[in-house]
N, C-alpha and C positions, 0 to 999 in steps of 0.2 A: 444287455441291452433291454430297455424295456419295451414294451409294446406299443406305448405311446411315441417312443424315440422311432421305432419302426415304421409306425404308421406315418408320422411326419417326413420321415426319408423317403418312403414309397411316393407319397404324394408329392414333394418336392422334385423327385428324379421324374415323375411323370410329368408335371409343369416344363421341367427342362426339356423333357423329349418332344413335347407338344410345340414349344417354342421352335425347335429344330425342324420339325416335322413342317410348321407354317413357312418357316425360311426355304426349305425344300421344295414345297409347293409353289413358291414364287418363280422357281427355276424349272420345275418339272410340271408341263402343262398339258400332257397329253392323255389319252384314254387309259392307257397303262397306269399312269398316276391315280387316276380316279378308281381304277378296278384295285390297286394295291390298297388305296385308302380303305374301300369298302371291306376288302377281304382280311385285312391284318390291323391296319391302324385304328379304325373305330370299335372293332372288338377289344382289342388292346386296351384302348382308354375306358372302354366301358366296364371291362373287368377290373381294371386298377380302380375305378370308382366305387363299384361293388366292394372290392376288397376293403379299401379304406373305411367305407360305411361299416361293414362287418367290423374292423378292427376296432372301430369307435365303440360300438355296441359292446363288443366284447371287454373293451377295458371299463365299460361302465358297469359290467356286471362282475368283473374281478374286483373292482373297488367296493362295489356292494357286499361281495362275498367276504373281502378284507374287514370289512365295518363290521359284519355280523360275527364273525369269528373272534373278533377283539372285543365285542360286548358280552 
């Protein structure tokens, strides 16, 4: 699997998890839900966003490296 494929898969799975989390929030409306979101869900989504961004940057670097090596 390519880096680009894995980046797209990670982003897609994160979106799917976010949709499920939104549905959960519709049913779970107490203080523990808010604490769970702050402690776990927000950091998770932030980490995934940072990872996807880093993977995009790495993919650009690898493409440039391949082009430079082929020249």
